[in-house]
C-alpha positions, 0 to 999 in steps of 0.5 A: 499499500503505497504512501500510506503511514499510520497517520492514515489518508488525507481524503476519500480518493486517496482512501478509495485508491488504497481500497481499489489497489490489488495485491499480488495474491488477488491478481494471481487468483484472477489470472486463473479465472475467466470471463465477465464479472457481475457485481449485484448490489455495487452501489452499497457501502462495499460494492464501489471499492470492490468493483474498482479493485475488481476492474484493476485486478483483472486488468493486471491479470491480463484480462482487460477484454473481460467486463465488470459490470456494476448492478444497483439502483445508484441512487447516488450519481457521484458513485456512478460517475466514479465507477465509470471513470474507473472503467466499470460498466454501470447497469442501473436496475432495481432487483426488487422492483423487476421480475424479469432479469433477462436483460442483466448481463450474462456473466461467467462470474458473480458477486451477490452483495444485496442485503437488508439489515437496518429496519428488519425489526419493524419491516420483517418481510422486507428483510426476508424478501431482499435476504432470502426471496431475491436470492432464489431469482438470482441463483436461477438467472445465473445458474451456470455462473460461479457465484460469490455471495456475501453473508454475515457472521450474525448466523452464528450463536454468541460465544465466549471470548475464550472460544476464539470465535465461531469457526465454519463448523459451528452450526448456525444459531441466528438470533432475530429475523435479520440473522435468520434471513440471512441464513435463509439467503444462504440455503436459497444458494446452497439449494441452487448448488445442490440442484442445479450444480452451480458453483457457490462461495459463501462469505460470512463477513463481520465487520468491515473497516472503511474508516468511513464506516464501521465499528471502528468509526462507531466507537471512535465517534462516540468517544470524540462526541463525549458519548458513552461506550457500552461494554455489554458486547465486550469483544469484537472482530474487525477487518480492513475493507481492502482485504475483505474486497480482495477475499470476496473476489478471490473466493471465486477460485474456491467456489463448489457446487459443494458450497465453499464457506469461509469466515471473513474478519480479522485475526485479533479478537478486540476488547471494546474497552481497549478500543475505547481507551486507545481512542481516548488517548488518540483524540484527546477525550475523556472516555465514558463506559457503561454497562456490565460486560456480558460473557458472550459476544458475536465473534468469528474464527477466520483461521480458514480465511487466513490460511487461504489468503494470508493475513490482513495487510493492516492490523487492527492498531494501524486501523485504529490509528487511521480511524483516529485520524480520519475523525480528527481531520473531520473527514466524511463519514456514512450515517449507517451505524453498524449497531454492533452492540445489538445483542437481541437481533433486532436491528 
């Protein structure tokens, strides 16, 4: 990662440059593949930089002739223009409103990033439509493609920190309708793999750090604003989004009709109290901690991910320093809190 120190980034463009710069491992895996790539839900928080990363990585792999299609409603015109400038083909399309997907581009490879989380507690049917019903239509449309599916660590049960987090072998036990509908998403794609032979990879992510949003942004902003930080959920996992983007794309090599499943997070199991106090030091703020720590948290073991794809290039301490600098400099934030401390599954 060029010209990036522990002081972080001076602008959104510098941040996006880092998030969209492919590593050697990604390029090597992209050399093994071929064909166009469709990214469904590319207008969300993670999608734009993943699309730009895919385009750059495929170019570096000698796949300039293979297209990268970014499919989304694209309510933000600036996102559309950034993608076009990066030579990504933008396809405005509402996957919920449209029943006919035949106009969507054919592609050998698909990344499915569509999801509904916030508001699921008050509009559960919407969450099930987006997270479980829509995947069936996508799985049928792209039955002959290789599909990487973004899922979530929320499908796992809460576990004590001493467990090291849930491995992929831990049976799902989702709490709340959001997490249940996300398990529904997984099961629908699994059905497509079993019945139609579609190659699928499932990526259970928690939590990506982009600096404009994420668990660290949430905790850091609370400290900066003098708001209390709850210790009820006393431990979290986080991972640099640049690494997360790469793993999503590299998982296509491992996709299988047997369904390849991998947890995507960082190697560190972090203390919320330690994170808050570190932000207090870096931001020169008093830290207010509230709540009694519970014995369990939503934690994932990313050992399989590290074994296959290596360790993230950015450790947690550097992410915290970058996040503090981002907040201190008043750089833009996305007003979509992760609600990482929610324990009842109601988002």
